Residue, then its C-alpha position, 0 to 999 in steps of 0.5 A: m823417503a824411506i825405501f822399503p828393504f825388497d829382499i829377492h829369495a829365489s829366481d828362475g830364469k826371469a821370474r824371482t820371488g821375495v818379500l818387500k818389507t813395509p812398516r805395516g808389514d811384509i809384502r810376498t812377491p809376486a804379489f797381486m793387490p785387490v783394488g779397494t776403489a772407495g776404501t773397500v773391496k766391493g762386496v768383500y770383507m777385509e777380513q776375507v781379503k786377508d784370510a784369502g792371502a793378499d798381503i796388500i789392497l789398493g786405494n783410488t785417489y780419484h774416488l777418495m778425493l771426491r767421496p768421501g773426500a780425502e781431508r774427511v778420511k784424514k780426520l777420520g784417521g786416514l785410510h787404514k783406520f776408516g777402511g779397516w785394513n791394518g796392512p800395507i796400502l799402496t794408492d794410485s795418482g788418480g790420473f788413470q781414473v781422470w783419464s778413463l771417467s772424466k768427460l772434461r778434462k783439460m790437460s796443461e803443465e800444471g795439472v789436470e782440470f777435470q769434472s767429476h763424474l759424481d756431481g759435474s764439480r771441477h777439480m785440479l789434480t797437481p803432482e803436488r795435490s796428488i802427493e798430498i792426498q796419497a801420503d798426507l791425507l789417506g796416509a798410504d804406504i806406497s804412493m804413485q807419482l802423477d801420470e798421464c795414462t797415454d791414449f792408445p793407440s797413439t802416435h810416436a809424437q802423441a807418446e813422447k809428448s805424453m811420456e815427458l809430460s809424466l817425467r816432468w811430473g814425476k820429478r815434481s811429485l819426488a819434490a813434494f814427497g820429500n823425506r818420509n821415514d815410513q812411506t815411500l813413492f813409485a815411479i810410472v814408466q810410460g811410453s805406449t808400445f814404443k820401444d824407444l819412449r819406454l827405455r827413455s822413461a825408464e832411464a831418467s826415472l832411474n837417473e832421478t835422484t832427489s830424496g834418494g830415488y824412487g822406492g819402486f818402479a811401475i809399468g803404466g800404460l798398458a791394459v788400455g787396449e793394446g792386447h796381450d801379445a803387445m803388453c808381453e812385448v813391451l815387457d820384454f824390452t821394459v822390465p830389463h832396464l828397471p833395477e832388480a833391487r826395487p820392486r816392479y809394478l805392472m798397473g791395473v793388469g789382469k787376467p790370470i794368462d797376463l799375470v802369468e806371462a808378467v811374472a816370467r819377465g820379471v814382474d813383482m806386483f800387480d793389480c786389477v779390478i777383475p776378481t770383483r768386477s767379474g763376480r758380481h756378473g757371475q764370472v768364475w775363474t780357473d786355470k783354464g779361464p773364466y766361465n759364467i755360472k749363469r749357464a744352465e749346465f750348473a743348475e743342477d751342479e753340487s760340486p764347490l767352485d774349487s775344492s783345492i783352494k783353502c777359502e769358504a767361497s771356494q769349497n763350502y758353496s755349491k755351484a748349483y747354489l750359486h747359479h740360483l743366487i746369481r739368476s736371482k740377482e742376490m747379492l750374496g752371490s756376487m759377494i761369494l763369487s768375488w771372494h772366491n776370485i780374489a782367493y783364486f788370484e791370491d792362490l795363483m800367486a802363491r802357486m807361482r812363488a812356489a814353483i820359482v822357489e822350486h826351479s820349476f816356474e817355467d814348466f808351471a808357466e807352459s802348462f798354464r799356457t797350454n791349459w788357458k782358454d780366453 
């Protein structure tokens, strides 16, 4: 498979900034990937996502395989053409959505059989089928191995069994992926909050040399209820065991404080639905934490959301107007807030990249911690 060039331009402590070079464009790291669940970043035009600073978006295998169907997306030119996004796309394997959305699922060595949350139809997702959907039908630039998202909390024995299944599925994912000139595959390190399991998972993934090995390494199974401090602890003992020459991706994370702490520990890539999901419900993200625009104090506030962010949503609409839109349940309000939140997250990543280059990241992170209120 292709191993995309990953050039680290600067580091400050464990934090680092660089560029992951893909055939469809460069990804500046640390990078935040807006989530395009069903071929769309909810409520936001793709042009707005790009203008906000995003270099890459994420697509959801589970949702797209059920509707409109991966074969149909392929027939219509692949996910890039179908969704109107010309830059890189990373797709998840579908495993997390099966774990979180399907009420009826049956795990086996072969894969996971599950019932659609849409119409109750039954489907089988194997490592081979996941790779076929991601790489062949959707046309993802970066695909993920199929893994099992471990329940939290879980016993050591349960987490070990789950982690070992993910390792075996990873080998099958690699074999199915084969040799590709312009696409790559990431491994997923599992093990819940247990140090020995995380290290075993990382070591086993590193030792896998089929088709030249993995193009990057993800840390999965976090942001599932373990809490911020436990997440940081897992990163403390996991990230040092991942290769410096490959991008490190923390899946499904998270709040701005999570991003800052993860970058401080050497993570390069992130994705999360928070910017758009919270925007649809009136929540605005800032360096001090989130606030809800529905609050009465904003009814006559003529100030913009954030004049320092180079985004029309952040600069051109008053809080009073957005208060009115959200209270009136006007869809434009949700769209503007989602747009602003994505711009805020991308601006945060840009500021972290700049701080690393200037060797002032620790000061940046400490100031952020001091001001943050969750």
